[in-house]
Every structure is written in C-alpha cells, then in structure tokens.
C-alpha positions as CSV (number, residue, x, y, z in Angstrom):
1,M,0.0,0.0,0.0
2,S,1.1,3.5,-0.6
3,E,2.4,6.0,2.0
4,Y,0.5,8.8,3.6
5,I,1.3,12.1,5.2
6,S,0.5,12.8,8.9
7,V,1.8,16.1,10.5
8,V,0.8,17.4,13.9
9,S,-0.7,20.0,13.4
10,R,-0.8,22.0,10.2
11,P,-2.8,22.1,7.0
12,L,-1.5,19.8,4.2
13,T,-0.4,21.1,0.8
14,T,-2.4,20.1,-2.3
15,E,0.3,17.5,-3.2
16,E,0.2,16.1,0.4
17,M,-3.6,15.9,0.3
18,E,-3.5,14.0,-3.0
19,I,-1.1,11.5,-1.5
20,N,-3.5,10.9,1.4
21,A,-6.5,10.9,-0.9
22,T,-4.9,8.1,-2.9
23,Y,-4.0,6.1,0.3
24,I,-7.7,6.5,1.6
25,Y,-9.1,5.5,-1.8
26,N,-6.9,2.3,-2.0
27,Y,-7.7,1.4,1.7
28,L,-11.4,1.8,1.6
29,G,-11.8,0.6,-2.0
30,A,-10.0,-2.6,-1.0
31,R,-12.8,-3.1,1.6
32,G,-15.6,-2.7,-1.0
33,W,-16.5,1.0,-0.5
34,S,-17.8,2.6,-3.7
35,V,-16.1,5.5,-5.5
36,N,-19.0,7.8,-4.6
37,A,-18.8,6.9,-0.9
38,I,-15.1,7.5,-0.8
39,A,-15.3,10.7,-2.7
40,G,-18.0,12.0,-0.3
41,M,-15.8,11.2,2.7
42,L,-12.7,12.8,1.0
43,G,-14.6,16.0,0.5
44,N,-15.5,16.1,4.1
45,F,-12.0,15.2,5.2
46,Q,-10.6,17.9,3.0
47,A,-12.9,20.6,4.6
48,E,-12.4,19.3,8.2
49,S,-8.6,18.5,8.3
50,T,-7.0,18.9,4.8
51,I,-7.0,15.1,4.9
52,N,-4.5,15.2,7.7
53,P,-5.0,12.5,10.3
54,G,-2.8,14.4,12.8
55,R,-4.6,17.7,12.7
56,Y,-6.0,19.6,15.7
57,Q,-9.1,21.7,15.1
58,G,-7.7,25.2,14.5
59,D,-4.2,23.8,14.8
60,V,-4.4,24.3,18.6
61,E,-4.3,21.5,21.1
62,S,-7.4,22.8,22.8
63,G,-9.4,19.7,23.5
64,S,-11.9,20.3,20.8
65,G,-11.8,18.5,17.4
66,W,-9.1,16.1,16.4
67,G,-7.9,14.1,13.4
68,L,-9.1,13.3,9.9
69,A,-12.8,13.8,10.7
70,Q,-12.2,16.3,13.5
71,W,-13.9,14.1,16.1
72,T,-15.3,16.4,18.8
73,P,-14.5,16.2,21.6
74,H,-11.2,14.7,20.6
75,S,-11.5,12.1,23.4
76,K,-14.3,10.4,21.4
77,Y,-11.6,9.3,19.0
78,T,-8.3,9.3,21.1
79,D,-9.9,7.3,24.0
80,W,-11.1,4.7,21.4
81,C,-7.6,4.6,19.9
82,D,-6.1,4.0,23.3
83,A,-8.5,1.3,24.2
84,N,-7.8,-0.5,20.9
85,G,-4.0,-0.1,21.0
86,L,-4.0,2.3,18.0
87,V,-1.9,5.5,17.5
88,W,-4.3,8.5,17.1
89,Y,-2.3,10.4,14.5
90,E,-1.9,7.4,12.1
91,M,-4.1,7.2,9.0
92,D,-5.0,3.6,9.5
93,S,-6.3,4.3,13.0
94,A,-8.6,7.0,11.7
95,L,-9.9,4.7,8.8
96,K,-10.5,1.9,11.3
97,R,-12.5,4.4,13.4
98,I,-14.6,5.4,10.3
99,I,-15.3,1.7,9.5
100,Y,-16.1,1.0,13.2
101,E,-18.6,3.9,13.2
102,F,-20.2,2.8,9.9
103,E,-20.5,-0.8,11.1
104,N,-22.0,0.2,14.4
105,G,-24.4,2.9,13.2
106,I,-22.4,5.6,15.0
107,Q,-22.7,9.1,13.7
108,Y,-19.5,9.9,11.9
C-alpha cells in the first residue's frame, strides 16, 4: 500500500492531500467501498482537516476536534484509539474508526 502524510498539526499542501486521498481510496476501495462513498468522505476530510489524520481543530491543542474527521470532543476518538492499541495520528487508526462507526451505526 502507498504511504501517507501525517503532520501534527498543520494544513497539508495540495500535493500532500493528493497522497493521502490516494491512500484512503486504496484502503477503503479494497474493503468494498464505492467510489462515490469514498469521494464524499474525502470532500468532508478535506474541509475538516485537509486530509491530515494528525490535525488539531484550528491547529491548537485545545481539547476540541481532532484528526481526519475532526472528532469532537477529541477524546471520542483518542480514547477509542487508546482502548484498541492504536496510534491516534496514524491514518489507519482514523480509517479503522470510520469503519467502526459505519458498522456500528455511530454518527460519523
């Protein structure tokens, strides 16, 4: 699988977002997600975090939003990562959370 970019915490460049979008497309596509579903998620991720799984809301460690989907409060995501032995700023952790929320009917 391709590489991805995770930087705590700054907006990504267009080139970096394209790298991450390709990674997400390959990851979710390999799990049967449709192109339309992935494109919709990518549009949201671009608006929320510039497709950066390591981004704080407003680029400030304030306890509000965090990560690819800007989970708010951040503990909704980071506590789940801790409980599952995942690293909160890694792309795969964020994508596993997205799949978990989808499979369990949790708003994401």
